[in-house]
LOSEZA-61857 format. One record per residue: x, y, z of N, C-alpha, C, CB in turn; residue in one letter. Coordinates in pm, whole numbers, padded with zeros to 5 digits, always signed. Glycine has a CB too. Example, Ala and Ser with C-alpha at 12.3 -4.5 7.8 and 13.67 -1.06 7.14 Angstrom:
// LOSEZA-61857
+01319-00569+00780+01230-00450+00780+01320-00330+00780+01131-00447+00905A;+01285-00225+00708+01367-00106+00714+01290+00003+00787+01408-00060+00572S;
This chain:
// LOSEZA-61857
+13404+09552+10032+13459+09454+10127+13452+09507+10270+13604+09420+10090M;+13484+09637+10286+13482+09696+10420+13342+09691+10479+13532+09840+10416T;+13242+09727+10396+13104+09726+10445+13058+09585+10479+13011+09789+10341S;+13104+09485+10404+13065+09347+10429+13122+09299+10563+13113+09255+10315F;+13250+09328+10589+13311+09286+10714+13245+09357+10832+13462+09315+10713V;+13217+09487+10815+13150+09562+10921+13012+09507+10949+13141+09710+10884T;+12938+09478+10841+12805+09420+10858+12811+09284+10925+12734+09409+10723A;+12914+09205+10893+12929+09074+10956+12953+09088+11105+13045+08997+10891T;+13039+09183+11144+13064+09204+11286+12938+09250+11357+13176+09307+11306L;+12865+09341+11296+12740+09387+11357+12641+09271+11369+12678+09502+11273I;+12633+09188+11265+12542+09074+11268+12577+08973+11374+12540+09008+11134G;+12706+08944+11390+12748+08850+11494+12721+08908+11632+12899+08817+11479V;+12745+09038+11650+12716+09103+11777+12567+09099+11809+12766+09248+11775S;+12484+09130+11709+12339+09120+11729+12298+08977+11759+12265+09172+11605L;+12358+08882+11687+12324+08742+11708+12356+08696+11849+12397+08656+11609G;+12470+08741+11904+12506+08703+12040+12407+08760+12141+12648+08751+12073A;+12364+08885+12118+12264+08945+12207+12131+08871+12196+12244+09094+12174Q;+12090+08844+12074+11964+08771+12053+11971+08631+12112+11931+08764+11904Y;+12089+08568+12104+12103+08432+12155+12081+08427+12305+12241+08375+12120A;+12136+08525+12378+12115+08529+12522+11967+08541+12554+12192+08645+12586L;+11897+08630+12481+11754+08647+12505+11677+08520+12469+11700+08766+12423L;+11709+08464+12352+11634+08348+12304+11661+08225+12390+11669+08318+12159A;+11783+08212+12443+11812+08097+12530+11723+08100+12654+11961+08097+12571L;+11708+08218+12713+11619+08228+12829+11475+08198+12794+11628+08365+12889G;+11430+08249+12681+11292+08228+12637+11267+08079+12611+11262+08309+12510F;+11359+08014+12543+11336+07873+12507+11357+07781+12627+11430+07832+12393T;+11440+07822+12725+11455+07742+12847+11322+07734+12922+11564+07802+12938L;+11256+07848+12935+11129+07851+13007+11025+07768+12933+11080+07995+13026I;+11019+07785+12802+10919+07709+12726+10952+07561+12726+10910+07762+12582F;+11079+07527+12706+11115+07386+12696+11100+07311+12826+11254+07374+12647G;+11130+07376+12939+11129+07307+13067+10993+07318+13136+11237+07364+13158I;+10934+07437+13135+10808+07457+13204+10687+07448+13112+10808+07589+13273L;+10710+07465+12980+10598+07471+12887+10524+07604+12896+10502+07358+12914G;+10593+07709+12941+10531+07840+12961+10587+07937+12858+10557+07893+13106V;+10498+08010+12790+10540+08118+12700+10552+08244+12785+10437+08138+12582V;+10674+08290+12806+10700+08399+12900+10688+08534+12829+10840+08383+12964N;+10571+08594+12833+10552+08724+12772+10613+08837+12855+10404+08750+12751F;+10666+08806+12972+10735+08907+13052+10883+08916+13020+10717+08876+13200A;+10930+08840+12921+11072+08834+12891+11127+08973+12854+11098+08735+12777H;+11052+09045+12772+11095+09181+12737+11098+09273+12858+11005+09239+12632G;+11008+09250+12953+11006+09332+13073+11131+09311+13158+10882+09300+13155G;+11180+09188+13167+11303+09163+13242+11423+09225+13172+11324+09011+13262F;+11419+09229+13039+11525+09298+12963+11529+09445+13001+11501+09283+12810Y;+11412+09510+13001+11405+09652+13036+11446+09673+13182+11263+09707+13012V;+11397+09586+13270+11431+09598+13412+11582+09586+13434+11356+09491+13493L;+11647+09496+13360+11792+09484+13373+11863+09612+13332+11842+09370+13289G;+11815+09676+13225+11874+09801+13182+11857+09911+13285+11815+09845+13051G;+11736+09925+13338+11711+10031+13436+11780+10000+13570+11561+10048+13457Y;+11788+09874+13607+11859+09838+13731+12007+09876+13719+11844+09687+13761A;+12068+09844+13605+12209+09881+13586+12225+10032+13586+12262+09822+13454A;+12131+10102+13521+12136+10249+13520+12128+10305+13661+12021+10305+13434Y;+12039+10249+13744+12024+10299+13882+12149+10271+13963+11902+10236+13950W;+12205+10152+13950+12325+10118+14026+12442+10210+13989+12363+09972+14001F;+12448+10252+13862+12558+10339+13818+12532+10484+13857+12577+10329+13666V;+12412+10534+13827+12385+10677+13845+12351+10714+13989+12272+10720+13755S;+12271+10632+14056+12227+10664+14192+12319+10606+14298+12085+10614+14214A;+12358+10481+14282+12443+10417+14383+12591+10442+14360+12417+10268+14384A;+12627+10488+14239+12767+10520+14211+12857+10400+14195+12820+10605+14318G;+12800+10286+14159+12880+10165+14143+12943+10159+14005+12793+10041+14166L;+13054+10090+13989+13113+10073+13856+13022+09991+13766+13251+10006+13865P;+13030+10018+13637+12939+09955+13543+12946+09802+13544+12968+10006+13404Y;+13063+09739+13545+13065+09591+13547+12990+09533+13668+13209+09540+13548P;+13007+09595+13785+12935+09548+13903+12785+09572+13887+12987+09618+14031L;+12749+09683+13824+12607+09712+13801+12544+09606+13713+12591+09850+13737A;+12616+09557+13612+12564+09451+13525+12541+09323+13605+12661+09425+13407V;+12636+09288+13691+12622+09168+13774+12502+09180+13867+12750+09143+13856V;+12487+09296+13931+12375+09315+14023+12243+09318+13950+12393+09445+14102L;+12239+09377+13830+12115+09377+13751+12076+09235+13713+12132+09463+13624A;+12174+09152+13682+12147+09011+13652+12088+08941+13773+12274+08940+13606T;+12145+08967+13890+12095+08904+14013+11954+08953+14047+12190+08933+14129L;+11930+09082+14031+11797+09137+14063+11690+09074+13976+11796+09290+14045V;+11713+09068+13846+11613+09009+13757+11599+08860+13780+11650+09036+13611T;+11710+08792+13810+11702+08649+13839+11623+08621+13965+11841+08591+13852G;+11646+08698+14069+11572+08678+14195+11424+08707+14176+11630+08767+14305I;+11393+08815+14104+11252+08847+14077+11185+08736+13998+11241+08981+14002L;+11255+08682+13899+11201+08571+13822+11179+08448+13907+11293+08537+13706G;+11271+08421+13999+11258+08306+14089+11132+08321+14175+11383+08293+14180Y;+11113+08438+14234+10998+08461+14320+10867+08456+14241+11011+08595+14391L;+10869+08512+14120+10748+08513+14037+10705+08371+14002+10772+08594+13908F;+10802+08286+13967+10767+08147+13935+10721+08072+14059+10887+08076+13871E;+10791+08093+14168+10761+08017+14289+10625+08054+14346+10869+08042+14394L;+10590+08182+14343+10468+08229+14409+10345+08226+14318+10488+08368+14460L;+10364+08240+14186+10249+08252+14097+10247+08145+13988+10248+08387+14034L;+10352+08138+13908+10353+08046+13795+10340+07901+13842+10481+08063+13713I;+10407+07867+13950+10408+07730+13998+10269+07676+14028+10493+07720+14123E;+10183+07763+14073+10047+07721+14107+09964+07684+13984+09976+07831+14185R;+10001+07743+13868+09920+07726+13747+10006+07681+13630+09848+07855+13712L;+10116+07610+13658+10215+07582+13555+10158+07498+13441+10334+07511+13616V;+10057+07418+13467+10000+07334+13361+09883+07400+13289+09955+07202+13420D;+09844+07517+13333+09737+07592+13267+09803+07698+13177+09640+07659+13372D;+09818+07665+13048+09897+07749+12959+09834+07886+12938+09915+07680+12826H;+09703+07893+12931+09637+08022+12914+09657+08110+13037+09487+08003+12885L;+09646+08050+13155+09663+08127+13278+09806+08179+13291+09627+08041+13400A;+09906+08095+13261+10045+08140+13272+10075+08246+13167+10141+08023+13257T;+10016+08235+13050+10034+08339+12948+09981+08473+12999+09962+08299+12816L;+09863+08472+13059+09805+08595+13110+09886+08649+13228+09660+08572+13153M;+09939+08558+13313+10021+08602+13425+10148+08671+13378+10056+08483+13515L;+10217+08612+13282+10341+08672+13233+10314+08803+13158+10415+08574+13142T;+10204+08807+13084+10168+08931+13016+10136+09040+13119+10047+08909+12922L;+10063+09002+13224+10033+09098+13329+10157+09148+13399+09940+09036+13430G;+10254+09057+13423+10378+09100+13486+10453+09198+13397+10468+08978+13517L;+10454+09173+13266+10521+09266+13175+10458+09405+13182+10516+09212+13032Y;+10326+09410+13183+10258+09539+13193+10290+09608+13325+10107+09521+13178L;+10296+09530+13432+10330+09588+13563+10473+09641+13564+10311+09483+13673M;+10566+09565+13507+10705+09609+13504+10721+09738+13423+10794+09500+13447L;+10664+09740+13302+10679+09857+13216+10610+09979+13277+10622+09829+13078S;+10493+09959+13338+10424+10071+13400+10499+10121+13523+10281+10030+13438T;+10549+10029+13604+10626+10068+13722+10752+10146+13685+10664+09945+13803G;+10820+10100+13580+10939+10172+13534+10902+10309+13480+11012+10091+13425I;+10790+10317+13408+10744+10446+13355+10714+10544+13467+10619+10426+13267L;+10648+10498+13573+10615+10585+13686+10741+10627+13762+10516+10515+13781I;+10833+10533+13777+10953+10560+13858+11053+10649+13787+11019+10430+13896T;+11080+10619+13660+11186+10688+13588+11135+10789+13485+11275+10588+13520F;+11005+10786+13455+10951+10879+13357+10960+10825+13216+11022+11011+13366G;+10893+10892+13121+10889+10841+12983+11015+10871+12902+10771+10897+12912P;+11096+10966+12947+11214+11004+12870+11327+10903+12890+11260+11144+12910E;+11407+10888+12787+11523+10800+12796+11630+10863+12883+11579+10768+12656S;+11677+10795+12987+11782+10852+13072+11917+10850+13002+11790+10776+13206P;+12007+10932+13052+12142+10937+12997+12222+10820+13054+12212+11074+13028L;+12230+10714+12977+12298+10591+13020+12392+10550+12907+12196+10476+13054F;+12521+10573+12927+12619+10549+12821+12714+10437+12862+12697+10677+12791E;+12759+10365+12762+12857+10259+12785+12989+10324+12827+12876+10171+12657F;+13057+10268+12927+13178+10334+12980+13295+10338+12883+13222+10266+13104P;+13295+10250+12784+13405+10248+12687+13357+10303+12554+13461+10104+12669L;+13429+10404+12503+13394+10464+12375+13509+10444+12277+13362+10614+12391N;+13489+10496+12158+13593+10489+12058+13583+10365+11971+13728+10494+12123G;+13677+10354+11880+13678+10242+11786+13817+10179+11783+13638+10290+11644T;+13818+10052+11746+13942+09977+11729+13970+09963+11580+13934+09836+11799L;+14087+10002+11537+14121+09999+11394+14207+09878+11363+14193+10128+11351R;+14170+09807+11255+14250+09696+11204+14258+09712+11053+14187+09555+11244A;+14363+09778+11006+14374+09807+10863+14267+09906+10821+14363+09678+10780G;+14190+09873+10718+14083+09964+10675+13953+09948+10753+14054+09942+10529P;+13953+09859+10852+13829+09829+10924+13828+09899+11059+13813+09677+10943F;+13711+09946+11098+13691+10012+11226+13582+09938+11303+13654+10163+11206Y;+13611+09905+11428+13516+09831+11509+13489+09908+11638+13567+09689+11540F;+13364+09936+11669+13332+10003+11797+13375+09915+11915+13180+10035+11806P;+13447+09975+12008+13497+09899+12123+13381+09847+12208+13590+09986+12208I;+13278+09928+12223+13164+09887+12305+13100+09759+12250+13059+10000+12312A;+13082+09754+12119+13023+09635+12057+13111+09512+12076+12998+09659+11909N;+13242+09531+12067+13333+09418+12085+13326+09365+12229+13477+09459+12051L;+13318+09456+12325+13310+09414+12465+13180+09338+12491+13322+09535+12560V;+13069+09394+12440+12940+09329+12458+12939+09192+12390+12827+09416+12401V;+12998+09184+12271+13006+09056+12200+13083+08953+12282+13072+09074+12063L;+13197+08994+12338+13278+08901+12417+13203+08853+12540+13411+08968+12459A;+13137+08944+12611+13063+08906+12731+12947+08813+12696+13011+09031+12805V;+12874+08846+12590+12761+08762+12549+12807+08622+12510+12686+08826+12432C;+12918+08613+12437+12969+08481+12398+13011+08400+12520+13086+08496+12301L;+13076+08465+12617+13113+08395+12739+12989+08348+12816+13200+08486+12829L;+12886+08433+12820+12763+08394+12888+12695+08278+12818+12666+08513+12897A;+12695+08278+12685+12635+08168+12609+12710+08037+12637+12637+08199+12457I;+12842+08044+12637+12921+07924+12669+12893+07877+12812+13072+07953+12652L;+12876+07972+12904+12843+07935+13041+12709+07864+13051+12843+08057+13128G;+12611+07913+12976+12479+07849+12976+12488+07707+12920+12377+07932+12894V;+12562+07691+12811+12577+07558+12753+12649+07464+12849+12654+07566+12619Y;+12752+07516+12918+12822+07432+13016+12729+07392+13129+12945+07506+13072A;+12644+07484+13174+12551+07453+13281+12449+07348+13238+12479+07580+13327L;+12395+07365+13118+12288+07277+13072+12340+07138+13035+12217+07339+12952I;+12458+07131+12975+12505+07003+12920+12620+06940+12997+12546+07024+12779F;+12673+07008+13101+12789+06953+13171+12771+06945+13322+12910+07036+13140R;+12653+06978+13372+12633+06974+13517+12511+06887+13550+12614+07117+13575T;+12505+06843+13676+12390+06764+13721+12262+06846+13715+12413+06712+13863D;+12271+06975+13748+12153+07061+13740+12101+07069+13597+12185+07201+13793L;+12192+07084+13503+12151+07091+13363+12088+06961+13316+12269+07125+13276G;+12145+06849+13355+12088+06720+13317+11949+06702+13378+12180+06604+13360R;+11932+06750+13500+11801+06741+13564+11699+06828+13490+11809+06783+13711A;+11738+06947+13450+11648+07036+13377+11611+06976+13242+11712+07175+13358L;+11708+06917+13173+11679+06855+13044+11589+06733+13060+11808+06816+12972R;+11607+06661+13170+11519+06547+13195+11375+06592+13216+11568+06467+13316A;+11356+06701+13289+11221+06756+13308+11162+06804+13177+11225+06871+13409L;+11246+06859+13092+11197+06906+12962+11154+06790+12874+11304+06989+12892A;+11226+06677+12882+11193+06562+12797+11066+06493+12844+11309+06462+12796D;+11056+06465+12973+10937+06396+13025+10928+06425+13174+10944+06240+12998D;+10838+06515+13211+10829+06559+13350+10787+06445+13442+10731+06674+13361R;+10692+06363+13400+10641+06257+13486+10749+06153+13516+10520+06189+13422Q;+10821+06112+13412+10928+06013+13432+11039+06071+13518+10984+05965+13298V;+11075+06198+13493+11180+06261+13572+11140+06271+13718+11213+06399+13517A;+11014+06307+13744+10966+06316+13882+10966+06179+13948+10825+06376+13887A;+10933+06074+13870+10934+05939+13924+11075+05893+13960+10871+05842+13825A;+11175+05953+13894+11314+05919+13924+11371+06000+14041+11400+05942+13801Q;+11288+06085+14101+11331+06157+14219+11357+06305+14199+11453+06096+14271G;+11347+06354+14077+11366+06497+14053+11243+06574+14101+11391+06524+13902L;+11265+06693+14154+11157+06770+14216+11131+06897+14135+11192+06806+14363R;+11028+06896+14052+10998+07013+13968+10978+07140+14050+10875+06987+13885P;+10919+07132+14168+10893+07252+14248+11022+07321+14292+10810+07217+14369R;+11132+07247+14295+11261+07308+14326+11335+07355+14201+11347+07210+14402L;+11320+07281+14092+11398+07310+13971+11332+07414+13881+11418+07183+13893L;+11199+07416+13877+11132+07512+13790+11167+07657+13826+10982+07492+13799F;+11165+07696+13954+11203+07835+13986+11347+07867+13947+11184+07861+14134P;+11436+07769+13959+11576+07792+13919+11587+07816+13769+11664+07673+13960L;+11512+07738+13691+11514+07758+13545+11458+07895+13510+11433+07647+13475A;+11351+07935+13574+11290+08065+13547+11385+08177+13588+11156+08079+13622F;+11453+08161+13701+11549+08262+13746+11665+08275+13648+11602+08227+13885A;+11714+08162+13598+11823+08164+13500+11781+08239+13375+11867+08022+13465L;+11662+08209+13324+11614+08275+13202+11596+08424+13222+11482+08212+13157A;+11536+08463+13334+11514+08605+13360+11646+08678+13384+11421+08624+13481C;+11741+08610+13449+11872+08670+13469+11944+08695+13337+11957+08581+13557G;+11930+08603+13241+11991+08623+13109+11928+08743+13039+11975+08497+13023L;+11796+08757+13050+11731+08873+12989+11777+09003+13054+11578+08860+13000A;+11787+09002+13189+11834+09121+13259+11978+09155+13225+11820+09102+13407G;+12063+09054+13213+12202+09078+13174+12210+09142+13035+12281+08948+13176M;+12131+09089+12942+12131+09144+12807+12087+09289+12808+12041+09062+12715T;+11982+09320+12885+11937+09458+12894+12043+09549+12953+11811+09466+12976G;+12111+09504+13057+12215+09585+13119+12332+09609+13025+12264+09518+13247A;+12362+09511+12938+12474+09525+12846+12439+09609+12723+12521+09389+12802L;+12319+09591+12672+12284+09645+12540+12223+09784+12547+12189+09552+12469V;+12140+09812+12647+12068+09940+12649+12159+10062+12654+11975+09943+12767T;+12280+10057+12715+12366+10175+12706+12413+10205+12564+12486+10158+12795P;+12415+10103+12478+12460+10122+12340+12342+10160+12251+12527+09994+12287I;+12230+10094+12269+12113+10120+12184+12028+10231+12247+12028+09991+12165L;+11932+10196+12327+11849+10296+12394+11783+10232+12514+11743+10355+12298S;+11750+10316+12611+11683+10271+12732+11557+10353+12751+11776+10282+12856L;+11444+10286+12746+11314+10350+12762+11217+10245+12816+11262+10411+12627A;+11106+10286+12878+11017+10189+12942+10959+10083+12849+10905+10260+13006P;+10950+10113+12719+10882+10019+12629+10977+09957+12525+10768+10089+12559H;+11106+09958+12550+11198+09896+12454+11191+09744+12461+11342+09943+12479V;+11117+09691+12556+11102+09546+12564+11009+09488+12460+11054+09508+12698G;+10925+09571+12398+10830+09519+12299+10900+09453+12180+10741+09631+12249D;+10993+09522+12112+11062+09455+12001+11149+09339+12047+11148+09554+11927P;+11200+09345+12170+11281+09235+12224+11197+09108+12237+11341+09274+12360V;+11076+09123+12289+10987+09008+12302+10953+08950+12166+10859+09047+12376L;+10922+09039+12069+10886+08991+11936+11003+08918+11870+10842+09109+11848A;+11123+08972+11884+11240+08909+11823+11269+08774+11890+11362+09000+11834T;+11260+08768+12022+11284+08643+12093+11185+08536+12050+11276+08664+12245S;+11060+08574+12040+10957+08479+11999+10983+08429+11857+10819+08543+12009F;+11022+08521+11769+11051+08483+11630+11169+08386+11624+11082+08608+11546L;+11272+08412+11701+11391+08328+11699+11360+08189+11752+11503+08392+11781I;+11284+08182+11861+11250+08052+11919+11167+07969+11823+11175+08071+12052V;+11073+08032+11754+10992+07960+11656+11079+07915+11539+10876+08049+11605I;+11168+08002+11493+11255+07968+11380+11349+07855+11415+11334+08091+11335L;+11406+07857+11536+11500+07754+11576+11434+07622+11611+11579+07801+11691G;+11306+07628+11647+11236+07507+11690+11202+07518+11838+11321+07380+11663G;+11075+07512+11871+11030+07532+12008+11099+07434+12104+10879+07517+12018L;+11164+07489+12206+11229+07407+12306+11370+07362+12272+11148+07288+12331G;+11421+07399+12154+11554+07356+12112+11657+07464+12148+11557+07327+11960S;+11749+07433+12236+11852+07528+12277+11948+07556+12162+11929+07476+12400I;+11993+07450+12095+12082+07469+11980+12013+07543+11868+12131+07336+11930G;+11887+07511+11843+11813+07580+11739+11797+07728+11768+11678+07517+11721G;+11771+07764+11894+11757+07905+11930+11888+07980+11909+11712+07918+12076A;+12000+07916+11940+12130+07981+11923+12161+08004+11775+12241+07895+11987T;+12143+07901+11694+12170+07914+11550+12076+08016+11488+12155+07777+11479V;+11949+08011+11522+11852+08104+11466+11884+08247+11508+11711+08067+11509A;+11934+08267+11630+11967+08402+11677+12078+08463+11593+12009+08399+11825A;+12183+08386+11567+12291+08439+11485+12246+08458+11340+12413+08346+11489F;+12161+08370+11291+12108+08385+11155+12027+08514+11143+12023+08265+11117L;+11940+08538+11241+11860+08660+11239+11948+08784+11250+11757+08658+11353V;+12049+08778+11337+12139+08892+11351+12213+08924+11221+12239+08864+11460G;+12262+08821+11153+12334+08844+11026+12240+08895+10918+12401+08715+10979L;+12120+08838+10910+12024+08884+10809+11987+09030+10835+11897+08795+10809V;+11964+09065+10960+11932+09204+10992+12046+09297+10952+11903+09219+11143E;+12168+09258+10982+12282+09344+10953+12303+09360+10802+12408+09287+11017A;+12305+09249+10729+12327+09256+10585+12214+09332+10515+12340+09116+10526Y;+12091+09302+10552+11978+09366+10486+11973+09516+10517+11848+09299+10527S;+12010+09554+10640+12010+09695+10674+12117+09771+10596+12031+09713+10824S;+12233+09708+10577+12342+09774+10505+12313+09783+10356+12473+09701+10528V;+12262+09674+10299+12249+09668+10153+12108+09697+10102+12291+09533+10106Y;+12008+09686+10188+11871+09707+10143+11803+09827+10209+11790+09585+10169L;+11846+09863+10329+11779+09969+10403+11691+09912+10512+11698+10056+10309G;+11648+09999+10604+11577+09955+10723+11448+09880+10697+11546+10072+10806G;+11353+09942+10625+11223+09876+10604+11237+09752+10516+11124+09974+10541S;+11319+09759+10412+11339+09643+10327+11413+09532+10402+11416+09683+10201K;+11501+09572+10493+11572+09473+10572+11478+09392+10660+11677+09540+10657G;+11383+09460+10723+11285+09389+10805+11201+09295+10720+11195+09488+10878A;+11165+09340+10601+11087+09255+10510+11167+09132+10469+11044+09335+10385L;+11296+09150+10442+11381+09037+10403+11389+08934+10514+11521+09086+10366A;+11395+08981+10637+11401+08888+10751+11275+08804+10759+11422+08965+10881L;+11159+08866+10749+11034+08791+10761+11013+08699+10641+10916+08887+10775F;+11059+08739+10524+11049+08651+10408+11136+08527+10429+11092+08726+10279V;+11257+08546+10482+11345+08433+10509+11283+08338+10611+11482+08483+10560L;+11228+08395+10718+11164+08312+10820+11047+08235+10761+11116+08398+10939V;+10968+08301+10677+10854+08236+10614+10898+08119+10527+10774+08336+10531L;+11004+08139+10450+11054+08033+10362+11102+07914+10444+11168+08086+10272I;+11178+07942+10551+11230+07833+10634+11117+07755+10699+11324+07887+10741I;+11016+07825+10748+10905+07757+10814+10818+07680+10715+10820+07856+10891L;+10813+07724+10590+10740+07648+10488+10813+07517+10460+10724+07730+10358V;+10947+07524+10453+11026+07404+10426+11032+07314+10550+11168+07443+10382V;+11050+07377+10668+11057+07301+10793+10959+07363+10893+11204+07301+10852R;+10835+07318+10894+10734+07378+10982+10768+07371+11131+10602+07311+10959P;+10850+07274+11169+10887+07261+11311+11007+07346+11347+10915+07116+11343S;+11060+07424+11254+11179+07504+11281+11306+07432+11240+11185+07540+11427G;+11419+07502+11255+11546+07447+11210+11583+07318+11283+11655+07549+11227L;+11562+07315+11415+11602+07199+11495+11484+07142+11574+11714+07236+11591F;+11364+07182+11539+11247+07133+11611+11208+06994+11567+11131+07227+11591G;+11132+06930+11652+11081+06796+11621+10930+06803+11610+11125+06693+11729R;+10878+06742+11509+10733+06741+11487+10670+06639+11580+10698+06709+11338I;+10577+06686+11659+10506+06595+11751+10404+06514+11675+10436+06673+11865A;+10403+06385+11698+10310+06295+11628+10215+06234+11729+10386+06184+11551R;+10091+06231+11692+09993+06168+11779+10005+06017+11772+09850+06212+11740E;+09979+05947+11882+09990+05802+11885+09872+05741+11811+09997+05750+12030A;
């Protein structure tokens, strides 16, 4: 029972982290139609930005997380405005641009900080005891922040005029533009929001897991898997799929082991996609 509860907490914590990443990934795809292969790079950049603000600038960790989110968001805004916007309807070109940006980010970080993992630790240590159960305080804090950020994203998308405008562009760009919405103003904001979420996740998670120039590779793969599983462009589907993947990873790692756990995850994804090829909440596009 103890191992099951612990695995559940780990799975929910992983799911919240994955949800933040997947929400950014699916926002860009759903609104712009762009597969952002630089998403893992913004995750790494957020981690290193927070590390620099703490170690070099001497700022407190919470402020470092906020600044890392802003840095990655601003960089994402400029990248979309200056490069992606010019080729937003050319999917192959935008794919190559985002892949190139990821390579530039990882290489720049490697040159600046070196290949070794820096000493970057979460400021809160220890465990919280509740009866026979022990919960790492760092994981609980990260879980709480991620859940608040997820709720904030949902409030922005579904309760504000900006969110309604973004969803209108995602549904039908031509009709939305005819109604007065301006994609050239809204697309960079959507890209900035997505990149800021990736940077925030990196700033929160890398002190607990690891920080290295190439830790964005598995992050990109996991985000892509979650978005496909949830249904391309579906915000709710990405959230549900993120928590599902987190729980499956946690349970399989505890009861099956690392390599078998990864296999169990891919088998589950394969089964779901065979039953629902469009994903959990995706819609199958039909030709007229």
